[in-house]
Every structure is written in structure tokens, then in C-alpha cells.
C-alpha positions in Angstrom: 98.2 57.1 140.8 99.5 58.4 137.5 100.7 56.0 134.9 104.3 56.1 133.9 105.2 55.4 130.3 108.1 53.0 129.6 111.1 54.7 127.9 111.2 54.2 124.2 113.9 51.9 122.9 117.0 53.5 121.5 117.3 52.8 117.8 120.7 52.8 116.0 120.3 54.6 112.7 122.7 53.8 109.9 122.8 55.7 106.7 124.1 54.8 103.3 127.1 57.0 103.9 127.9 55.3 107.2 131.8 55.0 107.3 131.6 51.6 108.9 129.8 50.3 105.8 131.9 51.9 103.0 134.7 49.6 102.0 137.7 50.6 99.9 140.6 48.6 98.6 143.8 50.3 99.6 147.5 49.7 100.2 149.1 51.1 103.3 152.8 51.8 104.0 154.7 53.0 107.1 156.1 56.6 106.9 157.3 57.1 110.5 158.7 53.7 111.3 162.2 53.0 112.7 164.4 51.4 110.0 164.1 47.9 111.4 160.3 48.1 111.9 159.3 49.1 108.3 158.2 45.6 107.4 156.2 45.0 110.6 152.5 44.2 110.5 150.1 47.1 110.6 147.0 46.6 112.9 144.0 48.9 113.0 141.0 48.4 115.3 137.5 49.8 114.8 136.0 48.9 118.1 132.5 49.9 117.2 131.9 47.3 114.6 131.8 43.5 114.2 135.1 42.2 112.8 136.6 45.7 113.1 140.2 44.5 113.4 142.4 44.4 110.4 146.0 43.2 110.3 148.2 43.3 107.2 151.7 43.9 106.0 152.9 47.2 104.4 152.1 47.3 100.6 149.6 44.5 100.8 146.2 45.2 99.2 143.5 45.1 101.8 139.8 46.0 102.1 139.3 48.6 104.9 136.2 50.4 106.0 136.3 54.2 105.8 136.4 54.3 109.7 139.6 52.2 109.6 141.1 54.4 107.0 140.2 57.5 109.0 141.8 55.9 112.1 145.1 55.4 110.1 144.9 59.0 108.7 144.5 60.4 112.3 147.7 58.5 113.4 150.3 61.3 113.3 153.5 62.2 115.1 153.4 65.7 116.5 156.6 67.5 117.5 156.4 70.9 119.2 159.2 73.3 120.1 158.3 76.2 122.4 160.3 79.4 121.8 161.4 80.7 125.3 160.6 84.2 126.3 164.2 85.1 126.9 165.4 84.3 123.4 166.3 87.2 121.1 163.7 86.1 118.6 161.1 88.3 120.2 163.2 91.4 119.9 163.7 91.0 116.1 161.7 92.8 113.4 160.5 89.5 111.9 160.4 86.7 114.6 158.5 84.3 112.4 161.2 84.3 109.7 163.9 83.7 112.3 162.1 80.8 113.8 161.5 79.3 110.4 165.2 79.5 109.6 166.1 77.9 112.9 163.5 75.1 112.5 163.0 74.3 108.8 160.0 72.0 108.1 158.1 73.3 111.0 155.1 75.6 111.0 155.4 78.6 113.2 152.4 79.6 115.3 151.6 82.1 118.1 149.5 81.4 121.1 146.9 84.1 121.4 146.7 83.6 125.2 150.2 84.8 126.0 151.7 85.8 122.7 154.5 83.1 122.8 155.7 81.5 119.6 156.1 77.8 119.0 157.2 75.6 116.0 155.1 72.5 115.2 155.6 69.7 112.8 153.0 67.0 112.1 154.1 63.9 110.2 151.6 61.2 109.2 152.5 57.6 110.3 151.0 56.0 107.2 150.7 56.5 103.5 147.4 55.3 102.2 146.8 54.7 98.5 143.4 53.6 97.0 143.9 50.8 94.5 142.6 51.6 91.0 139.1 50.0 90.6 139.6 49.5 86.9 142.2 46.8 87.4 
């Protein structure tokens, strides 16, 4: 019989630049909240860490890990408007300019798969400001 070796234990490696270990003092404000909800508590969960939940009110100075800050940065509102094939935009000399005039504040893009245009706007949900360390 041949001997089978036991599998080696999996080791978790953390580096000095591990975003779960880097802590920054920041203030966070709502940017995309309904008028009545702008003073509601902000909650961010970093599920991979111990004590990864932070709850605070807008404008309050808090210590957050880089992972929590990145989660807040990734929270965006996406709005996309597809330009239908039958519209006169495609027959014009400069369809991008016409779409930009119809949808100001949107970025116009073209899908390479079918050549159709769409307008897209991405708005962040939070404004994150790092507190000056010299204070």
C-alpha cells in the first residue's frame, strides 16, 4: 500500500497593506438620499473581518477600514437609457452629440456587439472625506 500524505493546512496571509488592517478617520455624507432620509444612519458591513460592522450618522467622524471605505465607494446608483433602433438618432451625422443634448449629464456609449447606443449616468451614494491628521 502506498502512503497518502495529509493535505497541508491552508494559511491566511496578511500583508502590511491589507485593507482590513488600514484604518482611516473619515466623515461620510449621503449624496443620493431622499430628502427625508438624509439624516438616517449609515451602516457598512465588512463580512470578512471581526467587528466589521460600522454604523454612524452622516457627518460624524468615524474610524473605518479601507475595506469599509471601498464598500462605500462602490455603492453607486446606475441609470441607463437605451436608444431604440427606430429613432432618428442613428440617421444623423453626429448621433453622439444628439444623444448628449437629449440626455445631459449622461455619458454616451456604443455597444460593440450590435452597434446600439445607450446613455449612462453613475452617481455615487456617499461623499467620503478623510479627516486631516494634523488636527
